[in-house]
C-alpha positions in Angstrom: 157.2 120.7 87.8 155.2 117.6 89.5 153.0 115.4 87.0 151.0 112.4 86.9 150.8 110.5 83.6 147.2 109.6 82.9 147.4 107.2 79.9 149.7 106.4 76.9 149.9 109.2 74.7 148.1 111.8 76.7 149.5 114.8 78.0 151.0 114.6 81.4 148.8 116.3 84.0 150.5 118.9 86.2 150.0 118.5 89.5 151.6 122.0 90.8 149.3 124.0 92.9 147.4 120.8 93.9 146.7 119.6 97.6 146.5 115.8 98.0 144.1 114.5 100.7 143.8 117.8 102.4 141.4 118.0 105.6 137.6 118.5 105.5 138.1 121.7 107.3 140.8 123.1 104.5 138.2 122.2 101.6 135.4 123.5 103.3 137.4 126.8 103.5 138.6 126.7 99.9 134.9 126.1 98.8 133.7 129.3 100.7 136.5 131.4 99.5 136.0 130.2 96.0 132.5 131.0 96.1 131.3 127.5 95.7 129.1 127.1 98.6 128.2 128.6 101.9 127.7 127.2 105.3 124.5 126.3 107.3 123.6 126.8 110.8 124.7 123.2 111.6 128.0 123.7 109.7 127.2 121.7 106.8 128.6 123.1 103.3 125.5 124.1 101.2 126.1 123.8 97.3 123.9 124.1 94.1 125.1 122.3 90.9 123.4 124.4 88.4 121.9 123.0 85.3 122.3 119.5 86.2 120.6 118.4 89.7 120.8 114.7 89.0 122.4 112.1 87.1 122.4 112.3 83.4 122.2 108.3 82.2 121.9 109.7 78.7 125.2 111.0 79.0 127.0 108.0 80.2 129.3 106.1 78.3 131.5 103.1 78.2 134.4 102.7 76.0 134.1 99.9 73.5 137.4 98.0 74.0 138.8 94.7 73.1 138.9 93.1 76.3 135.4 94.6 77.7 133.2 94.6 74.5 132.0 90.8 75.0 131.3 91.3 78.6 129.4 94.6 78.5 125.6 94.5 78.1 125.4 97.0 75.2 121.4 97.0 75.1 121.9 98.6 78.6 125.0 101.0 78.0 126.2 103.3 75.5 129.5 102.4 73.6 131.9 105.0 72.7 135.2 104.5 70.6 138.5 104.2 71.9 139.6 107.3 69.4 136.7 109.5 70.6 137.6 108.8 74.2 141.3 109.6 73.9 140.7 113.0 71.8 138.3 114.2 74.9 140.9 112.8 77.5 143.3 115.1 76.1 141.1 118.1 75.9 140.2 117.5 79.8 143.9 117.0 80.7 144.5 120.4 78.8 141.5 122.2 80.7 142.8 120.9 84.2 146.5 122.1 83.5 145.2 125.4 82.7 143.4 126.0 86.2 145.5 127.5 88.9 144.4 124.8 91.6 143.2 121.1 91.4 142.2 118.8 94.2 143.2 115.1 94.6 141.9 112.4 96.9 143.6 109.3 97.1 141.3 106.3 98.6 139.5 103.3 98.3 136.3 101.9 96.7 135.3 98.6 98.9 136.0 97.8 102.6 137.2 94.3 102.0 141.0 94.5 101.6 140.6 91.5 99.3 138.6 93.0 96.7 139.1 96.7 97.2 139.9 99.3 94.6 142.3 101.9 95.0 141.3 105.2 93.4 142.5 108.9 92.9 139.8 111.4 92.3 141.3 114.7 90.8 138.8 117.7 90.6 138.3 120.9 89.6 136.2 122.2 92.7 137.1 121.8 96.2 133.6 121.0 97.4 133.6 117.7 94.8 137.0 117.0 96.5 135.1 116.7 99.8 132.2 114.7 98.4 135.0 112.3 97.5 136.6 112.4 100.6 133.3 111.8 102.6 132.0 109.0 100.2 135.0 106.8 99.5 137.2 105.2 101.9 139.9 107.4 103.3 143.4 105.7 103.9 145.7 105.7 106.9 148.9 107.6 106.7 150.4 104.3 106.4 148.2 103.3 103.1 148.7 106.6 101.4 152.4 106.8 101.8 152.5 103.4 99.5 149.5 104.5 97.5 149.2 103.2 93.9 146.0 104.1 92.0 144.2 101.2 90.2 141.6 103.8 88.7 141.8 107.4 88.3 138.7 109.9 88.1 139.1 113.4 86.4 136.3 115.6 87.2 136.0 118.7 85.3 132.7 120.5 85.4 133.8 123.7 83.6 134.6 122.0 80.5 131.8 121.6 78.2 131.7 119.2 75.5 130.9 120.1 71.7 128.7 117.0 70.6 129.4 117.9 66.9 133.0 117.7 67.4 133.7 115.3 70.8 131.0 112.7 69.9 129.2 113.2 73.0 125.2 113.6 73.3 125.5 117.0 75.0 127.8 119.2 76.8 127.9 116.7 79.8 129.5 113.4 79.9 130.7 110.5 82.3 132.8 108.0 80.5 134.2 104.8 81.9 137.4 102.9 80.2 137.9 99.8 82.0 141.2 99.2 79.7 142.6 102.7 80.7 141.4 102.6 84.2 139.7 106.3 83.9 136.5 107.6 84.2 136.1 111.0 82.7 133.5 113.6 84.0 132.8 117.0 82.2 130.0 119.5 81.8 128.3 118.6 85.0 128.6 119.8 88.7 126.1 117.0 90.0 128.6 115.1 92.6 126.4 111.8 92.2 128.3 111.4 88.8 131.5 110.6 91.0 129.9 108.2 93.0 127.9 106.3 90.6 130.5 106.1 88.1 132.6 104.0 90.2 129.9 102.0 91.2 129.5 101.0 87.9 133.1 100.4 87.7 132.8 97.8 90.7 129.9 96.2 89.4 132.0 95.3 86.4 134.8 94.2 88.4 133.3 92.4 91.6 131.5 89.9 89.8 134.7 88.5 88.3 136.1 88.0 91.7 133.0 85.8 92.6 131.6 88.8 94.6 128.2 89.9 94.0 127.7 93.6 93.7 124.4 95.2 95.0 122.8 98.4 94.9 121.3 98.2 98.3 121.5 99.4 101.9 122.7 97.1 104.7 122.5 96.9 108.6 123.2 94.6 111.4 120.9 93.5 114.6 122.2 93.0 118.2 122.5 88.8 117.4 125.0 89.8 114.4 122.0 89.2 111.9 122.7 91.2 108.7 120.1 92.6 106.3 120.0 93.9 103.1 117.5 96.5 102.0 116.9 96.7 97.8 115.1 99.7 96.4 115.0 102.5 93.8 114.8 106.5 94.8 111.9 107.0 97.2 111.0 103.7 98.4 112.6 104.1 101.9 116.1 102.2 101.3 118.0 105.0 103.4 115.2 105.8 105.8 114.5 102.0 107.0 118.2 100.8 107.2 119.0 103.9 109.6 117.3 102.0 112.5 118.8 103.3 116.0 118.2 99.6 117.2 120.7 98.2 114.5 123.7 98.9 113.3 124.4 100.7 109.8 127.2 99.0 107.3 126.2 101.5 104.8 123.2 103.2 102.9 124.0 102.4 99.2 126.4 100.1 97.8 127.8 96.9 98.9 129.4 93.6 97.9 128.3 89.9 99.0 131.8 87.6 99.1 132.3 84.1 100.3 133.1 86.0 103.6 129.9 88.1 103.9 128.6 91.4 103.2 130.9 94.7 103.2 130.3 98.3 102.1 131.6 99.7 99.0 131.6 103.1 100.3 132.8 105.1 103.4 130.2 107.7 103.5 126.2 108.1 103.0 124.3 109.9 100.2 120.8 110.5 101.4 117.9 112.3 100.0 116.7 115.1 102.1 113.4 116.3 100.7 111.0 116.8 103.3 113.4 115.4 105.7 112.4 115.5 109.3 114.0 115.4 112.8 111.3 113.1 114.2 111.2 110.5 111.3 114.7 110.3 110.5 116.7 111.6 113.5 120.1 109.8 112.5 120.1 111.3 108.9 119.1 115.0 110.3 122.0 114.8 113.0 124.4 113.6 110.8 123.9 117.0 108.3 126.8 118.8 110.6 130.0 120.3 109.8 131.9 118.1 107.1 128.5 117.1 105.5 127.9 118.7 101.9 124.0 119.5 101.2 123.2 119.7 97.5 120.6 121.8 96.2 118.9 122.6 99.5 117.3 125.9 99.9 119.1 127.8 102.5 118.2 131.2 104.2 120.4 134.0 103.2 120.2 135.3 106.9 119.6 132.6 109.4 121.5 130.1 107.2 119.0 127.4 108.1 118.2 124.5 105.5 114.6 124.3 104.1 114.1 120.5 103.4 110.7 121.0 102.1 111.8 123.5 99.6 112.0 121.7 96.2 112.2 124.6 94.1 115.7 123.7 92.7 114.8 120.0 92.5 113.3 117.0 94.3 116.5 115.5 94.3 118.2 117.5 97.2 120.9 115.5 98.8 123.3 115.2 101.7 126.5 113.5 101.5 128.5 112.7 104.9 131.0 110.1 106.2 129.4 107.3 107.5 130.7 108.0 111.0 128.4 110.6 111.3 125.9 107.9 112.1 126.5 106.8 115.8 125.6 103.3 115.6 127.9 101.8 112.6 129.8 98.6 111.9 133.5 100.0 112.0 135.3 98.8 109.1 132.2 98.3 107.1 132.3 94.3 106.9 129.9 91.9 108.4 128.5 88.3 107.8 126.3 86.7 105.5 122.7 88.4 105.3 119.8 86.4 107.3 117.2 88.6 105.6 116.8 90.4 102.3 113.9 93.1 102.1 112.7 94.3 98.6 111.3 97.7 98.6 108.8 99.1 96.1 106.6 102.2 96.7 103.5 101.4 94.5 101.6 104.0 93.5 98.6 101.5 92.1 97.7 100.6 95.3 97.6 96.9 94.6 100.9 95.4 96.0 100.9 94.1 99.6 102.6 95.7 102.4 104.5 92.5 103.2 104.8 89.4 101.4 107.1 86.5 101.7 109.3 85.6 98.4 110.3 81.9 97.3 113.9 81.8 95.9 112.4 81.9 92.3 110.0 85.0 93.2 113.0 86.6 94.4 115.1 86.3 91.5 112.0 87.3 89.3 111.4 90.3 91.4 115.1 91.3 91.7 115.7 91.0 87.7 112.1 93.3 87.8 113.1 96.1 90.0 109.8 97.6 90.1 108.4 100.8 91.8 106.3 103.8 90.7 107.1 107.1 89.1 104.5 109.7 90.4 102.4 112.3 89.0 104.6 115.7 89.1 108.2 114.1 89.8 109.1 114.5 85.9 108.0 116.7 83.0 105.1 114.8 81.4 104.1 112.4 84.2 100.6 113.4 85.0 99.6 110.0 86.4 101.6 107.1 88.4 103.5 105.1 86.0 105.0 101.7 86.6 109.1 101.9 86.1 111.3 98.7 86.2 115.0 99.1 86.8 117.0 95.4 86.7 118.5 94.5 90.1 117.4 98.1 91.6 120.3 99.7 89.8 119.9 99.3 85.8 121.8 102.7 85.0 125.1 101.2 87.0 125.3 97.6 85.5 128.1 97.2 82.9 127.4 93.3 82.5 124.2 91.4 81.9 121.5 91.3 84.4 121.6 87.5 84.6 124.9 87.5 86.1 123.9 89.3 89.2 120.5 87.3 89.4 122.1 84.0 89.5 124.5 85.0 91.8 121.9 86.3 94.0 120.0 83.0 93.7 122.9 81.0 94.6 123.6 83.0 97.7 120.0 82.8 99.2 120.2 79.1 98.9 123.7 78.8 100.2 122.8 80.8 103.2 119.2 80.2 103.5 118.0 83.9 103.0 114.4 84.8 103.9 113.1 87.4 101.4 110.6 89.8 101.6 108.8 92.2 99.3 107.6 95.5 101.3 105.4 97.9 99.5 106.4 101.4 101.0 103.6 103.0 98.5 99.6 103.2 98.6 96.9 101.2 100.1 92.9 101.4 99.8 93.3 103.1 96.3 95.9 104.5 93.8 97.7 107.7 94.3 95.2 110.3 94.8 92.6 108.0 96.3 93.9 105.9 98.7 96.8 106.7 101.4 100.3 106.0 101.9 101.1 103.3 104.1 102.3 104.8 107.2 105.9 104.3 108.2 105.0 103.4 111.6 103.2 100.6 110.0 106.1 99.7 107.6 108.8 99.6 110.3 106.8 97.2 112.3 106.7 94.9 109.2 110.4 95.1 108.6 111.0 94.5 112.4 108.8 91.3 112.4 110.7 90.3 109.3 114.1 90.8 110.6 113.2 89.3 114.0 111.9 85.9 112.2 108.4 86.4 113.3 106.9 86.3 110.1 109.1 83.1 108.6 106.6 80.5 109.9 103.5 82.7 110.1 100.3 81.5 108.6 99.8 82.8 105.1 97.3 83.0 102.2 98.6 83.2 98.4 97.9 86.4 96.5 95.7 84.8 93.4 97.5 87.3 91.0 100.7 88.0 92.0 101.5 84.6 93.6 103.0 86.1 97.3 102.4 84.8 100.4 100.7 87.1 102.5 100.9 86.7 106.5 97.4 87.3 108.0 99.2 88.8 111.1 101.9 91.1 111.9 102.6 92.6 115.5 102.0 96.6 115.5 99.9 96.5 112.1 96.1 96.1 111.8 95.5 92.7 110.0 92.9 94.5 107.5 96.1 96.3 105.3 98.1 92.9 105.1 95.6 92.0 102.1 95.4 95.1 100.2 92.2 94.1 98.2 90.2 94.4 101.9 91.2 98.2 102.0 89.8 99.1 98.5 85.9 100.2 98.6 85.5 98.5 95.2 87.0 95.1 95.0 86.1 95.2 91.3 88.4 98.1 91.0 91.3 96.7 92.6 91.1 93.7 90.5 91.2 95.6 87.6 94.1 97.8 88.7 96.0 94.8 89.9 95.7 93.3 86.6 96.9 96.3 84.9 100.1 96.3 86.7 100.5 92.4 86.6 100.5 92.8 83.0 103.1 95.4 83.0 105.3 93.0 84.8 104.7 90.3 82.2 105.4 92.4 79.4 108.7 94.1 81.0 110.1 90.4 81.6 110.1 89.5 78.1 113.6 90.8 77.6 114.7 88.1 79.8 114.0 85.1 77.8 117.0 83.1 78.7 116.1 82.4 82.5 114.6 79.4 83.6 110.9 78.5 83.4 110.8 78.2 87.1 111.9 81.7 87.4 109.3 82.8 84.6 106.4 81.1 86.2 107.2 83.0 89.7 106.0 86.2 88.1 102.0 87.2 88.2 99.5 84.9 86.8 97.2 86.8 84.1 95.9 83.7 82.3 
């Protein structure tokens, strides 16, 4: 009987009936035969994830271990004891041993060979293994022959935890042990937990190697100029980085080393709600055989995907290998960034469509990570709400936020990087009164920033937020560049802008340890 030793004192995982690194075609056939999903008219595999249609951050834990306890930011992460973890791990192993079939993927996280992590993913579902195959970096046959895993993911959606016995919050759990080098996932079928748990691991390991790990997309222009796009869900990070005139490095997770930027992943995980061929042709065309559609409604007769149907969730997704995008950086490695774009979808309608940031302002807004939640996107949300996610990725940061912010500031200085804040949200009034900034205008502003046309442009200073606002940008009406001019009632604008500024100030109180220069780079409300 073939077995794998998972951890000391834990039952061996039996690997009989398991296929290692099968092809996408084989996995898709298995998924269809097992009733896990159906094929769409484009050949993508469509699946549903049941109760959990998104990440479950309150069910995510990091094991409190002697080697890591002092490094982990426990104000942002939930601890769980080693004893509790070991007992639950043993239960999951026994559960997996009871299955007739399991699926294993061996590959890498991180495109840079100097810092990449070898990971094996053991799945209960064929489609989950396909997801891992498409989102992580696939090894060559030679690399597979000498593969030694440094981290193991055990994914058992069918195993439901008992909170009263297992020490979890619910039936679902995502637990990371840096000591045992294991990610344990159970009770949830949402595949994004597989991807994001390893991103959390990399966020814990890369800074120790002098590499800044980042929740951002990245692309490269014809002159080799690299751009980074930071932003929370719904701000346009994936849409704006998929530019037919620029080559994509990756759409979500990257590292920035002394050599430059590299993709942490081997695939893309794009939101598809209201996806259209006209506005996002690259993503639209990437959803073909080998891609996975999560919670997208598919017509049972025509097998046509309805991207406008949010009856299961607003968080519909497509997972596909990066080579489904035609213009990519082969190998996922490029030089140092020339431009950084922070994206926010401001539903208050007061932030400028584009503004140039100083280094200190960049660190302030990186630590703030602001965007808006809209009415109707979550239960109980009846009006736009400001939300702040540190470093534009708080749920995935095991270390203290200032670790990442300090590294970003040093790299901005070392490589003379231009930083812009781009608002893809509302203008002329808040959500419900104003209008969303047209995508063609946003694309024109981003293009101007990337081409250096705004670097020395004439600017005016926003009196509340302190931003430098260009007074002209090619392809964009001058009027919308200064948001106050777009409001019918200037006093109403002032009131709403001050309301948001105070929210920034209140949120930033938790960063008491940062320098006075960074604190002073925030809004002015005195």
